[in-house]
N, C-alpha and C positions, 0 to 999 in steps of 0.2 A: 121301767127297764131297770135288767138284773145285772147290776155288771161286778164281774169278779176282776182277779189280777190271778197271774200267771206266771211259775214260779219255772226257772229255766235250769238252775244252778250248771252255767259254763265259765269255763276261765278262756276258752279263747278269744284273742285277741287282747290278751294280758300278755307281759312278760313274768314268768317265773311267779306267778300268784295259786301259794298252795290251797288245795284243795277246801282246808279248814276251814278259810279265808272265804272263803268263797260258797260255802254254806252258812257259815255266820253272820255274813253278812247278805244272803237271803233271807235270812229267818228274820230280821231284824225289818226290813224289807217290809215284812209279813207279819208283822205285831204291826205297822204303821196302819199297813190294809185293814187287817181286824177293827184298829181303834177307830179308822175315820170314814166306817160306816160302807164298802165294800161288801157286797153280798158275800162273795165264795171268793176262798184261796182255791189256784187248781198249781197242778205238777204234772209235767211230763212224764215218760219212763225213760230215759237213754241208758248206757251201760261202755263205761270203758275208754272213751276220748273225751277231748276238752270239750268239745262241738255240746254235750247238757251229761251230765250221769248226777240219775236219780234212780240207780238202779229198785227200789221199793219204793214208789211215791202211795202204798196202803200204808206203808212202816213208818214214811213222812207223815201221812197224812193223820196217823193214829197219834202222832207226837204231838203237832200243830192242833189237832181237837183240843185237848186238854190247857197248853198253853194259850191258847184263844178260844174261848168256850165259848164268845157271840155268833159264829162265824161259820158257814156254811162249810166245808170243805172238800175237794173234787179230784180226779184222776182224769190226767187230759192226757196218755189216755194210756190205764192197762195194754200191753202189748201180747194179746190173749197168745199168737201160735209159743212165744216164751214160758208158760206156762201151764200149769197143769189145770185143768181150770176146778176143779172139787176145790183145790187149796185157795183158788183164787174165791171162788163163794165162802170158805172160810173164813179167805181171812177180809173180806168186807162183810161178813155178816158182825165180824167181834170189831171193826170199828164202829157199823153204824149201832151198833149195841152202844160202845164204849164215848160216843157221842152224841145220844141222844136222838138220832135219828134225822144227825145233818152229813150223811154221805151224801154225793152227786155223782154217782158210778160210771166214769166209762172207758172206753171202749175202743181198740185200735186193733189193726192187724201188719204196723209195722213198712219200714222201705226203705232201709240201710243195710247196705251185701255184705256190710263189716260187722254188724251188730248177729247175722243170721251165722254168717260162718262160725266165728265165737260159742256159737249157740248148738252148733253141727245139723242144723237146720236149712232145708230146702226150700229159698223162696217159694217157688211153683208151689208147694203145699198151703201158702198160707190165710191165700182164700176159701181153700177146704176146711183149715184148725178153725179160725172165724167163726166161718160159718157153721162151721158143729156144734163148738166149747159157747159162745155166745147165747144160745137161744137154753143151752146146757146149764148156766150160770145167770139166768135171768129168772129160768122156771126155779131153781132152789132157792134164789132170795125171795121168791115169789111163796113159794111151798115149805119150805125146810126139806125139800128133798131133791137128790141129786142122780140122774140116772143115764145111758146114754148107749149106744153099739151101731155106733159109726163108726166109720171107714179109722180114725184117729183114735180117739174116746171113746174102747169099750168101758164104760161103767155101772159096775152092779148100782144098783136100788139101795141109798143110803141117807143115812137123816142129818141133817146139817146144827152140829151143836156148837156154840149155844146157839140156839132158835132164833132165824131173823125175828127180829120183834114189832120193827116196823115199816110198812107198804113201801115199796121203790116206785111207785106211781108217780111219772111224771120225774124220778129222777133216774134215769138212763141216759146216755149219749152215747154217742155214735163217730170217732171220725168218718168222716166222707169229704171225700174228692173225685174219687175216680167213679166212673160212673156204674159201676155193679158193687162199689162202698154202697150209693148214694141208696144203691137197690136196697143193699142189706140192711144200711140202717132204717129205709122206713120201714120193711118188712118186722126191726126187732120194735117197734114205733118208740123208736129212743130218741135225740133231741141230737140231729145233723151239727158236727164240730167240723169248722173246717179253719184254715189256717190264708192269713193275708200276704199273698205273696206274687198276686195279680192285681189289676185293676179291677175291682166288683161288678162292671157292667158287663164282664166278662164270667163270672163267677154266677151271675145270674140267672141265665138260664137254668143251670144245672140245681139250683136253688128253689128256683118252678118246680122243679124237673120234680125233688123231693117229696115236695108238699102234693104235689100229684099223685106219687106214690104213696105216700100211707092216706092219703081220703083213698086210693083204689085198694088198700091191703085192710085198711082198718075200717072206713065210714065216718071215720069221727075228722075232724082239724089236727092238723099237727101239732105238734111243741113247737117254740122259739128253735129256728136253728140258731147255734149258738158263734160267735164269731173270731177269733182268736188272733188279735196284733200284737204289734210291737209301735212302743209313742214315748216318743219324744217332748216332754213339756214343758218352757220356757218363758218367759215375758218378752225376751227382746228374738221377735221373726229372725231378723238376718243371721245372730247368732244358733237361734233354735237350728232355721234351713240347715246350719252349718254341722252341728252336731249330730243331725238326724242320717247325714251325706254319710257322715264317719261310719256311728255308729251299723247303724240299718243298714247299712254298704257294708262293713264288716258280717253280719249275722246273713247276711246273704253269702260272700263271700264261704264262710262257715258250713254253709245249706250247701254251696256246690262242693264243697271237700266233705265233707260228713255224707251225704247222696249218692257223691260219685256223679252229679249231673252232664257232666263233658264227656262221660263215658257212651256204652251206646249197648252194655247189657242188661237194661231193660226189657229188650227187640226179644230174646231173649229166655226174658221169664213169663213163669206160666201167669195172667192175670194182670199184671204190669203195662195193659197199651198205654194207658192214657199218660202214666207218667215215664212212657217214650214218646212221648207227641213231646213232653214239658221236658223233657231232656235234648229234643231237638231244637225247640225254641232254644234255650236258652245255650246250645251253643252256637249257632247263628246271630243272636242278639248279645254271645257276653255278658258279663258279671257288668258290666256300665248301662248295655239294655236292661238286665235282670235288674237292678237298685231302681232304675230309672221306674220301673211296671211298680215293687214295692214301693217304696213312696208313695207312689198315686194310691194304694189299699192303707195303706198304715197311718196312724196318726202321727201327725208331728207337727211343733209351731205353740201358737198361744194356746191360753183356754180357748178365745173366740172362734180361730182360725179353726179347730179340734171339732169344738162344739157344733158350727155350719156344716164341719164334711162328714161330721156322722150324722147330722141334721137332713144332707140327700142321700148319703148313703141307706138311709131310714127309708127315705121316700122313691130310692129304686128297688129295694129287696121287700119294705115292708116290718114287721116287728122284728127283733132278734133279739138278745142275749151279747152283752160285749162281753170279755176278757181276754185283759190288757197285763202283756210284760212292760216293766221299764226298765230291764236290767240284761244286758244281749251286745252282743256283736262288743267287748268290752269296753262298753261305759260302766265311767268313773263311778261307783256306789254315792260319791255327794252331788253325781248327775241324776242318780236314778231316786234317790231322797227327793232331790229337787221338785224333779218332775212327778211322781209319785200323790206328794203334799200337795203342792200345786193345783195337780188336776182331782184331789180329792176333793179341796176349797171349793174350785171353780165351777168342774167341769160335774161332778158326780153328783151334786143335787141335785142338777140340770135333769140330766139322764134317766135318774130316780124319778124324777115326775112324769119322765115319758109315759 
C-alpha cells in the first residue's frame, strides 16, 4: 500500500496562532514523514481563511521536493477554476523537472463559496471550467503542447518550456465526491481522491461505480482510489478517543463553517446537487451527528485499532492508497508529532507490506 501524509496548514481551533508558526510546524512534520518512510507529501489548496491557507501548493511542493529529496510530492488538489490552465501546466512541468519526476499531480474544482467570491468566479461555471481545463493540462504534460478552443479557454497552440521530461502515466489524481466528479475523474483516467467525512459503507457504491466507469472509458483496470483522512494516534485508547473527538470534532466544525454546509445555497448552484444532499443531511444531524459519522470514517486510537480499522476498510473497498493528516482542528504540535511518529513506527510498515 502507498501511504502519504496530507498537509492542511490550518489555524482553526487555535487562539492567535501566527500563520508563520502554522507553516513552520507543518514543514517540521513533513520532514519527519519524509525521514520515516512515507511515500508522498500532499497538500490542499485553500485561500484567505484559517480553515486552510495554502494559496499555491505547487510552489510549496517545489520547496519540499528540494528539502526532502527522497519522497514524492503531490497536490490534493490544484483547484483548476481558480487558475489559467497554461500556467498550471508550466508550473507542474517545472516542479516535475526539478524533482526528477516525483510530482503526483492532483486536480479539483472547488467547493467553498467564499473562495469563489474572492476570485470573482461563479460557482455555476466550475464543472465546465474543470472539464475543459483538466484534459488540456494532461495533454500538455503528455505532449509538451497546449491548445484549446472551448467556451472558457481559447488557447492557441503553444509549446510548454521547459518541456515535460517524464511520463505522468499513473501520476494524475482528481478529487471525486459527487457523481459528476466521479464521472469526470474516470474520463481522465485519474486516481480518484476521496476525503473521509462519512462512513465508508456509504462511499463504497460510488467508489465501485468509478471503477466501472474507468473500465468503460479506457478498457483497463482503474488506478487505486486515494482515501484522505485525519488521524489521532496514541498508546492509550481512552485518551486518544477523547483527543479524536476534540480535534476531529473541531475539524468538522471548521468544515461546516468554511463550506457553509448549514446554508442552502448549494441548491441553487449548478453542478452541486450532491453537496446539497450532504448539506441537508448535516442540517438534520447537526454537528454532533456529523462528528460521529466522521469518527467512524477516520482513523484514531492505538496502532492496533487503526490497523484493524484499515484492514476492515480494505475488505470493504478493495485496494486503495492512503493519505493521512496528523494536524487539523487545533491539534497541538506535540500531539501531531507523537501520532505521526507512532504511526510511522508501528502502522506504516504493516500497511506498506500489503
